[in-house]
C-alpha positions in Angstrom: 91.8 68.2 27.6 88.2 67.9 26.6 88.3 64.3 25.2 85.7 61.8 26.4 85.4 58.1 25.4 81.8 57.0 25.2 80.2 54.0 23.5 83.3 53.1 21.7 83.8 56.6 20.3 85.8 59.6 21.3 84.3 63.1 21.6 86.6 66.0 21.7 86.7 69.8 21.4 89.6 71.1 19.2 90.9 74.5 18.3 92.8 75.0 15.0 94.9 77.7 13.5 94.3 79.0 10.0 97.7 80.6 9.2 97.6 82.3 5.8 100.6 83.8 4.1 101.3 84.8 0.5 98.5 82.6 -0.8 99.5 79.5 1.3 98.1 77.9 4.4 100.1 76.2 7.1 99.3 72.5 7.7 100.8 69.6 9.6 100.7 65.8 9.9 102.1 63.1 12.1 104.5 60.5 10.6 102.8 58.0 8.5 99.5 59.9 8.2 98.1 60.1 4.7 96.3 63.4 5.5 97.2 66.9 6.4 95.4 69.0 9.0 95.4 72.5 10.4 97.6 72.9 13.4 96.0 73.1 16.8 95.0 70.8 19.6 92.4 69.8 22.1 91.0 72.5 24.4 91.6 72.1 28.1 88.8 72.3 30.6 88.4 75.9 31.6 90.6 77.1 28.7 89.4 79.5 26.1 89.7 78.0 22.6 91.8 81.0 21.5 94.2 80.3 24.4 94.5 76.8 23.1 95.9 78.1 19.8 98.5 80.2 21.5 99.6 77.3 23.8 99.7 74.7 21.0 101.7 76.9 18.6 104.2 77.6 21.4 104.4 73.8 22.2 104.6 72.5 18.7 106.5 75.2 16.8 108.1 77.3 19.5 106.3 80.3 18.1 104.5 83.1 19.9 101.4 83.8 17.8 98.6 86.2 17.9 95.2 84.5 17.7 92.8 86.5 15.7 89.0 86.2 15.2 87.0 83.0 15.2 86.3 82.2 11.5 84.4 78.9 11.6 83.0 76.2 13.9 82.6 72.7 12.4 81.3 69.4 13.6 83.5 66.6 12.3 83.1 62.8 12.2 86.1 60.7 11.3 88.0 57.4 12.0 91.4 57.5 13.5 93.4 54.6 15.0 90.5 52.3 14.5 88.2 54.5 16.6 85.2 56.6 15.6 85.7 60.3 16.5 83.2 63.1 16.9 84.8 66.5 17.1 83.6 70.1 17.6 86.3 72.3 16.0 86.9 76.1 16.5 88.9 77.6 13.6 90.8 80.9 14.2 92.7 83.2 12.0 96.3 83.2 13.3 99.3 85.3 12.4 102.9 84.2 12.8 105.5 87.0 13.4 106.7 88.5 10.0 110.2 87.4 10.8 109.2 83.7 11.5 111.3 81.1 9.7 108.1 79.0 9.4 106.9 81.3 6.7 109.5 79.9 4.3 107.5 77.8 1.8 110.5 76.1 0.3 110.9 73.6 3.2 109.1 71.6 5.8 109.4 72.1 9.5 109.6 69.7 12.4 107.4 70.2 15.5 106.7 68.1 18.6 103.4 67.0 20.1 103.9 64.9 23.1 106.0 62.0 21.8 105.2 62.6 18.1 107.4 64.4 15.7 105.1 66.5 13.5 105.8 67.7 9.9 104.6 71.3 9.2 104.5 72.6 5.6 
């Protein structure tokens, strides 16, 4: 993954999915987090950011998705786990299959990222 620690900070390249359905957007968070984020993950060296989206959605939700066009690129600065982060994020429009159970807005879903159980809503 493209994640480098320099001068007490972490720099990373991240790809995120913008999943829109019936006026809602899919978000996720780790247990205990006070914030929600768009699903996605760090880009691997030599991996296209759009391929990161497909891989991350398969790993975290068990869904095969179609990664659409790049909608936005953002530079983000934030603190996480007592460390300053500098991130370049690529944001893609993503479609879940029409029969996906993850489109049911009445409930939350569990996903896995490494050892963390993620909550999707």
